[in-house]
N, CA, C and O atoms as CSV, one atom per row, in Angstrom:
chain,resi,resn,atom,element,x,y,z
A,1,MET,N,N,0.031,-6.206,6.819
A,1,MET,CA,C,-0.655,-4.943,6.605
A,1,MET,C,C,-0.272,-3.951,7.703
A,1,MET,O,O,0.913,-3.761,7.978
A,2,ILE,N,N,-1.247,-3.328,8.320
A,2,ILE,CA,C,-1.003,-2.302,9.322
A,2,ILE,C,C,-1.838,-2.603,10.559
A,2,ILE,O,O,-2.961,-3.096,10.458
A,3,THR,N,N,-1.277,-2.300,11.728
A,3,THR,CA,C,-2.025,-2.485,12.969
A,3,THR,C,C,-2.570,-1.145,13.442
A,3,THR,O,O,-2.124,-0.084,13.006
A,4,ALA,N,N,-3.543,-1.216,14.343
A,4,ALA,CA,C,-4.112,-0.001,14.926
A,4,ALA,C,C,-3.021,0.782,15.660
A,4,ALA,O,O,-2.977,2.010,15.584
A,5,ALA,N,N,-2.149,0.076,16.365
A,5,ALA,CA,C,-1.065,0.734,17.096
A,5,ALA,C,C,-0.115,1.453,16.135
A,5,ALA,O,O,0.361,2.546,16.442
A,6,GLN,N,N,0.164,0.854,14.984
A,6,GLN,CA,C,1.015,1.509,13.993
A,6,GLN,C,C,0.357,2.781,13.467
A,6,GLN,O,O,1.029,3.792,13.262
A,7,MET,N,N,-0.949,2.731,13.249
A,7,MET,CA,C,-1.654,3.923,12.765
A,7,MET,C,C,-1.550,5.055,13.780
A,7,MET,O,O,-1.246,6.193,13.419
A,8,ARG,N,N,-1.802,4.743,15.045
A,8,ARG,CA,C,-1.737,5.773,16.089
A,8,ARG,C,C,-0.317,6.313,16.230
A,8,ARG,O,O,-0.117,7.520,16.366
A,9,ALA,N,N,0.665,5.418,16.197
A,9,ALA,CA,C,2.062,5.839,16.322
A,9,ALA,C,C,2.488,6.703,15.140
A,9,ALA,O,O,3.196,7.694,15.313
A,10,ALA,N,N,2.057,6.328,13.950
A,10,ALA,CA,C,2.400,7.095,12.750
A,10,ALA,C,C,1.833,8.503,12.830
A,10,ALA,O,O,2.505,9.471,12.474
A,11,ARG,N,N,0.599,8.613,13.295
A,11,ARG,CA,C,0.002,9.943,13.436
A,11,ARG,C,C,0.741,10.754,14.485
A,11,ARG,O,O,0.957,11.953,14.309
A,12,ALA,N,N,1.129,10.105,15.578
A,12,ALA,CA,C,1.862,10.804,16.636
A,12,ALA,C,C,3.211,11.316,16.128
A,12,ALA,O,O,3.603,12.442,16.434
A,13,LEU,N,N,3.913,10.500,15.362
A,13,LEU,CA,C,5.216,10.908,14.826
A,13,LEU,C,C,5.115,12.098,13.881
A,13,LEU,O,O,6.003,12.950,13.848
A,14,THR,N,N,4.047,12.152,13.124
A,14,THR,CA,C,3.902,13.213,12.125
A,14,THR,C,C,3.073,14.388,12.613
A,14,THR,O,O,3.031,15.430,11.959
A,15,GLY,N,N,2.415,14.233,13.751
A,15,GLY,CA,C,1.621,15.320,14.304
A,15,GLY,C,C,0.304,15.570,13.587
A,15,GLY,O,O,-0.241,16.671,13.666
A,16,ILE,N,N,-0.215,14.568,12.891
A,16,ILE,CA,C,-1.502,14.764,12.222
A,16,ILE,C,C,-2.611,14.109,13.042
A,16,ILE,O,O,-2.390,13.108,13.724
A,17,ASP,N,N,-3.792,14.687,12.963
A,17,ASP,CA,C,-4.923,14.123,13.694
A,17,ASP,C,C,-5.702,13.161,12.796
A,17,ASP,O,O,-5.402,13.012,11.611
A,18,GLN,N,N,-6.692,12.524,13.376
A,18,GLN,CA,C,-7.477,11.544,12.620
A,18,GLN,C,C,-8.184,12.182,11.431
A,18,GLN,O,O,-8.264,11.585,10.357
A,19,LYS,N,N,-8.693,13.384,11.619
A,19,LYS,CA,C,-9.413,14.068,10.543
A,19,LYS,C,C,-8.488,14.323,9.354
A,19,LYS,O,O,-8.868,14.104,8.204
A,20,THR,N,N,-7.276,14.785,9.640
A,20,THR,CA,C,-6.313,15.060,8.576
A,20,THR,C,C,-5.939,13.781,7.838
A,20,THR,O,O,-5.852,13.774,6.610
A,21,LEU,N,N,-5.719,12.702,8.578
A,21,LEU,CA,C,-5.397,11.424,7.936
A,21,LEU,C,C,-6.552,10.971,7.050
A,21,LEU,O,O,-6.337,10.502,5.933
A,22,ALA,N,N,-7.769,11.112,7.547
A,22,ALA,CA,C,-8.944,10.727,6.754
A,22,ALA,C,C,-9.005,11.524,5.455
A,22,ALA,O,O,-9.252,10.962,4.388
A,23,GLU,N,N,-8.781,12.835,5.547
A,23,GLU,CA,C,-8.812,13.685,4.354
A,23,GLU,C,C,-7.724,13.292,3.370
A,23,GLU,O,O,-7.975,13.189,2.169
A,24,ARG,N,N,-6.516,13.074,3.873
A,24,ARG,CA,C,-5.390,12.720,3.000
A,24,ARG,C,C,-5.588,11.356,2.339
A,24,ARG,O,O,-5.145,11.133,1.212
A,25,ALA,N,N,-6.255,10.448,3.051
A,25,ALA,CA,C,-6.483,9.103,2.517
A,25,ALA,C,C,-7.744,9.029,1.658
A,25,ALA,O,O,-7.943,8.061,0.925
A,26,GLY,N,N,-8.583,10.039,1.749
A,26,GLY,CA,C,-9.830,10.019,0.989
A,26,GLY,C,C,-10.853,9.048,1.557
A,26,GLY,O,O,-11.637,8.448,0.822
A,27,VAL,N,N,-10.833,8.903,2.881
A,27,VAL,CA,C,-11.800,8.043,3.564
A,27,VAL,C,C,-12.497,8.866,4.641
A,27,VAL,O,O,-12.092,9.995,4.921
A,28,SER,N,N,-13.530,8.315,5.239
A,28,SER,CA,C,-14.270,9.063,6.253
A,28,SER,C,C,-13.560,9.027,7.606
A,28,SER,O,O,-12.792,8.110,7.899
A,29,LEU,N,N,-13.832,10.043,8.420
A,29,LEU,CA,C,-13.294,10.081,9.775
A,29,LEU,C,C,-13.738,8.859,10.586
A,29,LEU,O,O,-12.908,8.267,11.275
A,30,PRO,N,N,-15.020,8.457,10.533
A,30,PRO,CA,C,-15.409,7.245,11.267
A,30,PRO,C,C,-14.632,5.995,10.840
A,30,PRO,O,O,-14.411,5.097,11.652
A,31,THR,N,N,-14.224,5.935,9.587
A,31,THR,CA,C,-13.421,4.796,9.120
A,31,THR,C,C,-12.081,4.774,9.841
A,31,THR,O,O,-11.653,3.725,10.322
A,32,ILE,N,N,-11.416,5.923,9.921
A,32,ILE,CA,C,-10.130,6.013,10.628
A,32,ILE,C,C,-10.325,5.685,12.102
A,32,ILE,O,O,-9.533,4.941,12.681
A,33,GLN,N,N,-11.365,6.228,12.710
A,33,GLN,CA,C,-11.633,5.963,14.126
A,33,GLN,C,C,-11.862,4.477,14.371
A,33,GLN,O,O,-11.350,3.923,15.344
A,34,ARG,N,N,-12.614,3.840,13.511
A,34,ARG,CA,C,-12.883,2.406,13.642
A,34,ARG,C,C,-11.592,1.597,13.474
A,34,ARG,O,O,-11.345,0.651,14.221
A,35,MET,N,N,-10.782,1.972,12.501
A,35,MET,CA,C,-9.525,1.257,12.264
A,35,MET,C,C,-8.617,1.351,13.488
A,35,MET,O,O,-8.029,0.355,13.910
A,36,GLU,N,N,-8.505,2.549,14.055
A,36,GLU,CA,C,-7.611,2.749,15.194
A,36,GLU,C,C,-8.145,2.128,16.478
A,36,GLU,O,O,-7.374,1.879,17.405
A,37,ALA,N,N,-9.432,1.877,16.550
A,37,ALA,CA,C,-10.027,1.273,17.743
A,37,ALA,C,C,-9.942,-0.250,17.720
A,37,ALA,O,O,-10.232,-0.903,18.723
A,38,SER,N,N,-9.552,-0.812,16.597
A,38,SER,CA,C,-9.499,-2.271,16.482
A,38,SER,C,C,-8.295,-2.838,17.228
A,38,SER,O,O,-7.375,-2.107,17.594
A,39,ASP,N,N,-8.316,-4.135,17.443
A,39,ASP,CA,C,-7.197,-4.830,18.081
A,39,ASP,C,C,-6.339,-5.485,17.016
A,39,ASP,O,O,-6.858,-6.110,16.090
A,40,GLY,N,N,-5.043,-5.346,17.142
A,40,GLY,CA,C,-4.132,-6.020,16.223
A,40,GLY,C,C,-4.176,-5.468,14.815
A,40,GLY,O,O,-4.316,-4.263,14.607
A,41,VAL,N,N,-4.055,-6.370,13.844
A,41,VAL,CA,C,-4.026,-5.983,12.438
A,41,VAL,C,C,-5.390,-5.431,12.045
A,41,VAL,O,O,-6.424,-6.038,12.323
A,42,VAL,N,N,-5.377,-4.273,11.394
A,42,VAL,CA,C,-6.616,-3.632,10.956
A,42,VAL,C,C,-7.228,-4.456,9.832
A,42,VAL,O,O,-6.543,-4.849,8.887
A,43,ARG,N,N,-8.504,-4.706,9.944
A,43,ARG,CA,C,-9.229,-5.454,8.926
A,43,ARG,C,C,-10.159,-4.493,8.201
A,43,ARG,O,O,-10.656,-3.535,8.792
A,44,GLY,N,N,-10.387,-4.746,6.947
A,44,GLY,CA,C,-11.283,-3.894,6.184
A,44,GLY,C,C,-11.084,-4.096,4.702
A,44,GLY,O,O,-10.416,-5.035,4.269
A,45,VAL,N,N,-11.666,-3.215,3.939
A,45,VAL,CA,C,-11.555,-3.258,2.486
A,45,VAL,C,C,-10.100,-2.963,2.108
A,45,VAL,O,O,-9.530,-1.968,2.555
A,46,VAL,N,N,-9.517,-3.810,1.303
A,46,VAL,CA,C,-8.103,-3.668,0.931
A,46,VAL,C,C,-7.826,-2.296,0.327
A,46,VAL,O,O,-6.806,-1.682,0.641
A,47,ASP,N,N,-8.710,-1.807,-0.530
A,47,ASP,CA,C,-8.531,-0.499,-1.153
A,47,ASP,C,C,-8.444,0.605,-0.102
A,47,ASP,O,O,-7.625,1.516,-0.227
A,48,THR,N,N,-9.276,0.531,0.927
A,48,THR,CA,C,-9.265,1.525,2.001
A,48,THR,C,C,-7.969,1.444,2.788
A,48,THR,O,O,-7.361,2.471,3.090
A,49,LEU,N,N,-7.543,0.239,3.122
A,49,LEU,CA,C,-6.285,0.057,3.845
A,49,LEU,C,C,-5.113,0.620,3.048
A,49,LEU,O,O,-4.237,1.279,3.608
A,50,MET,N,N,-5.097,0.363,1.757
A,50,MET,CA,C,-4.013,0.862,0.907
A,50,MET,C,C,-4.019,2.388,0.847
A,50,MET,O,O,-2.953,3.003,0.832
A,51,LYS,N,N,-5.187,3.004,0.812
A,51,LYS,CA,C,-5.274,4.468,0.805
A,51,LYS,C,C,-4.670,5.050,2.079
A,51,LYS,O,O,-3.953,6.049,2.028
A,52,VAL,N,N,-4.958,4.430,3.212
A,52,VAL,CA,C,-4.418,4.904,4.489
A,52,VAL,C,C,-2.903,4.727,4.518
A,52,VAL,O,O,-2.176,5.636,4.920
A,53,ILE,N,N,-2.431,3.567,4.095
A,53,ILE,CA,C,-0.985,3.311,4.064
A,53,ILE,C,C,-0.291,4.300,3.134
A,53,ILE,O,O,0.774,4.815,3.477
A,54,GLN,N,N,-0.863,4.577,1.973
A,54,GLN,CA,C,-0.277,5.533,1.030
A,54,GLN,C,C,-0.284,6.945,1.596
A,54,GLN,O,O,0.664,7.699,1.379
A,55,ALA,N,N,-1.337,7.314,2.318
A,55,ALA,CA,C,-1.398,8.641,2.932
A,55,ALA,C,C,-0.314,8.786,3.996
A,55,ALA,O,O,0.311,9.842,4.103
A,56,LEU,N,N,-0.087,7.742,4.778
A,56,LEU,CA,C,0.972,7.788,5.785
A,56,LEU,C,C,2.343,7.842,5.125
A,56,LEU,O,O,3.233,8.555,5.589
A,57,ASP,N,N,2.512,7.101,4.060
A,57,ASP,CA,C,3.762,7.135,3.303
A,57,ASP,C,C,4.027,8.546,2.771
A,57,ASP,O,O,5.164,9.018,2.788
A,58,ALA,N,N,2.984,9.206,2.305
A,58,ALA,CA,C,3.127,10.545,1.726
A,58,ALA,C,C,3.549,11.591,2.752
A,58,ALA,O,O,4.148,12.603,2.388
A,59,VAL,N,N,3.244,11.360,4.034
A,59,VAL,CA,C,3.667,12.311,5.066
A,59,VAL,C,C,4.973,11.884,5.731
A,59,VAL,O,O,5.387,12.472,6.730
A,60,GLY,N,N,5.622,10.856,5.172
A,60,GLY,CA,C,6.963,10.504,5.625
A,60,GLY,C,C,7.067,9.359,6.601
A,60,GLY,O,O,8.071,9.238,7.302
A,61,VAL,N,N,6.051,8.513,6.664
A,61,VAL,CA,C,6.070,7.383,7.588
A,61,VAL,C,C,6.434,6.109,6.841
A,61,VAL,O,O,5.919,5.835,5.757
A,62,GLU,N,N,7.326,5.343,7.440
A,62,GLU,CA,C,7.662,4.021,6.915
A,62,GLU,C,C,7.145,2.986,7.902
A,62,GLU,O,O,7.493,3.022,9.082
A,63,LEU,N,N,6.327,2.076,7.431
A,63,LEU,CA,C,5.806,1.008,8.278
A,63,LEU,C,C,6.806,-0.137,8.313
A,63,LEU,O,O,7.370,-0.514,7.285
A,64,ILE,N,N,7.019,-0.680,9.491
A,64,ILE,CA,C,7.903,-1.830,9.647
A,64,ILE,C,C,7.010,-3.023,9.939
A,64,ILE,O,O,6.382,-3.097,10.995
A,65,GLY,N,N,6.957,-3.950,9.003
A,65,GLY,CA,C,6.108,-5.132,9.147
A,65,GLY,C,C,6.738,-6.172,10.049
A,65,GLY,O,O,7.909,-6.068,10.415
A,66,GLU,N,N,5.960,-7.163,10.399
A,66,GLU,CA,C,6.397,-8.209,11.313
A,66,GLU,C,C,7.610,-8.975,10.796
A,66,GLU,O,O,8.451,-9.398,11.589
A,67,ASN,N,N,7.716,-9.158,9.504
A,67,ASN,CA,C,8.820,-9.933,8.938
A,67,ASN,C,C,9.884,-9.067,8.285
A,67,ASN,O,O,10.708,-9.568,7.519
A,68,GLN,N,N,9.875,-7.767,8.581
A,68,GLN,CA,C,10.883,-6.881,8.014
A,68,GLN,C,C,12.032,-6.708,8.993
A,68,GLN,O,O,11.893,-6.953,10.191
A,69,THR,N,N,13.155,-6.286,8.466
A,69,THR,CA,C,14.332,-6.095,9.294
A,69,THR,C,C,14.173,-4.870,10.185
A,69,THR,O,O,13.923,-3.762,9.709
A,70,SER,N,N,14.322,-5.088,11.458
A,70,SER,CA,C,14.397,-4.004,12.430
A,70,SER,C,C,15.314,-4.490,13.541
A,70,SER,O,O,15.476,-5.693,13.744
A,71,GLU,N,N,15.902,-3.562,14.246
A,71,GLU,CA,C,16.927,-3.915,15.223
A,71,GLU,C,C,16.445,-4.941,16.248
A,71,GLU,O,O,17.168,-5.885,16.567
A,72,ARG,N,N,15.256,-4.765,16.753
A,72,ARG,CA,C,14.760,-5.666,17.796
A,72,ARG,C,C,13.602,-6.545,17.344
A,72,ARG,O,O,13.027,-7.279,18.147
A,73,GLY,N,N,13.260,-6.474,16.066
A,73,GLY,CA,C,12.161,-7.284,15.559
A,73,GLY,C,C,10.811,-6.674,15.886
A,73,GLY,O,O,10.728,-5.676,16.601
A,74,GLY,N,N,9.773,-7.267,15.369
A,74,GLY,CA,C,8.424,-6.790,15.636
A,74,GLY,C,C,8.011,-5.649,14.727
A,74,GLY,O,O,8.821,-5.094,13.984
A,75,ARG,N,N,6.739,-5.316,14.804
A,75,ARG,CA,C,6.174,-4.246,13.985
A,75,ARG,C,C,6.533,-2.892,14.573
A,75,ARG,O,O,6.878,-2.775,15.749
A,76,GLY,N,N,6.444,-1.867,13.722
A,76,GLY,CA,C,6.695,-0.515,14.190
A,76,GLY,C,C,6.503,0.491,13.080
A,76,GLY,O,O,6.043,0.162,11.987
A,77,VAL,N,N,6.864,1.723,13.381
A,77,VAL,CA,C,6.846,2.801,12.397
A,77,VAL,C,C,8.086,3.646,12.616
A,77,VAL,O,O,8.630,3.706,13.719
A,78,ARG,N,N,8.519,4.286,11.565
A,78,ARG,CA,C,9.628,5.237,11.691
A,78,ARG,C,C,9.459,6.293,10.620
A,78,ARG,O,O,8.771,6.088,9.619
A,79,LEU,N,N,10.098,7.423,10.850
A,79,LEU,CA,C,10.060,8.487,9.863
A,79,LEU,C,C,11.086,8.202,8.787
A,79,LEU,O,O,12.174,7.698,9.063
A,80,LYS,N,N,10.729,8.527,7.571
A,80,LYS,CA,C,11.686,8.423,6.472
A,80,LYS,C,C,12.712,9.531,6.634
A,80,LYS,O,O,12.476,10.502,7.353
A,81,THR,N,N,13.823,9.391,5.982
A,81,THR,CA,C,14.879,10.397,6.054
A,81,THR,C,C,14.390,11.760,5.609
A,81,THR,O,O,14.783,12.780,6.176
A,82,THR,N,N,13.543,11.783,4.605
A,82,THR,CA,C,13.054,13.049,4.071
A,82,THR,C,C,11.580,13.245,4.414
A,82,THR,O,O,10.754,13.477,3.531
A,83,ALA,N,N,11.257,13.149,5.701
A,83,ALA,CA,C,9.868,13.327,6.129
A,83,ALA,C,C,9.409,14.750,5.855
A,83,ALA,O,O,10.208,15.686,5.871
A,84,MET,N,N,8.127,14.900,5.606
A,84,MET,CA,C,7.562,16.221,5.343
A,84,MET,C,C,7.773,17.126,6.546
A,84,MET,O,O,7.710,16.674,7.689
A,85,GLN,N,N,8.022,18.400,6.288
A,85,GLN,CA,C,8.216,19.345,7.372
A,85,GLN,C,C,6.895,19.897,7.883
A,85,GLN,O,O,6.817,20.305,9.042
A,86,ASN,N,N,5.861,19.924,7.061
A,86,ASN,CA,C,4.579,20.463,7.474
A,86,ASN,C,C,3.451,19.532,7.040
A,86,ASN,O,O,2.788,19.794,6.037
A,87,PRO,N,N,3.222,18.437,7.790
A,87,PRO,CA,C,2.204,17.485,7.369
A,87,PRO,C,C,0.780,18.028,7.461
A,87,PRO,O,O,-0.121,17.473,6.832
A,88,GLN,N,N,0.551,19.089,8.221
A,88,GLN,CA,C,-0.794,19.648,8.364
A,88,GLN,C,C,-1.221,20.404,7.122
A,88,GLN,O,O,-2.416,20.521,6.848
A,89,GLY,N,N,-0.247,20.928,6.355
A,89,GLY,CA,C,-0.545,21.811,5.229
A,89,GLY,C,C,-0.995,21.190,4.029
A,89,GLY,O,O,-1.263,21.876,3.042
């Protein structure tokens, strides 16, 4: 799934704040805050997690899972080739 660190990194890469992510995902701001404050893999309702992942995908973020190919291994995030130019809008 997604870790709290990936969520924070994804927001940093795209320049969106927690409130904007919450709005785009259709979840509450406290939900995003709680998710980002957790340790390791975010736990919660699968539907909520999927909404957040889809919202990040929509603003041009690609999540790199633990078992996915990356140069040095491990989890991470990266921008897609065609990342949105104005994620705030």
